[in-house]
Residue, then its C-alpha position, 0 to 999 in steps of 0.5 A: m160688936a155693940y153699940r155704946g152711943t154717947r150723951g154728953p160727958s160721962t159722970s161714972n168712973n172707967y170701973e162702973s163703965s167697964y162693967l157696964e160694957r161688958h154686961n151690954d156686950s153679954l147682953v147682945d152676945e146671949l140676943s144673938s144666939k137667941v135670935a140665930a136658934l128662932k132663924k133656925v126653928s123658922v126656917y125648919i117650920a118653912v121647911n116642912y111645911l112648903a114639904y107638906f103642902f107640895w107632897n098633898f098637892e102632888r097626891s091630890s093632883r094624880v087622884a084628880f087626873q085619874h081616869d079608870 
C-alpha cells in the first residue's frame, strides 16, 4: 500500500527494515482514515451550505415576486 523508494544499497538489517515498513504502513493507514473523515466533513458542509443557500434564494424569490 505504501510507496517504498530506495536510494542506494540498504545498510539496515531485516528486522529494522521490516519495522520501518510496518510503521510506515501504519502511518499511511492512519492518514488515509483522516483524509476519508475530512472528505466526509467537507461534503457535509458543502451540502448544508447549498441547501441553506437555495432555501434562502427560493424564499427571497417568493417574497420579491409577490404582488399585493
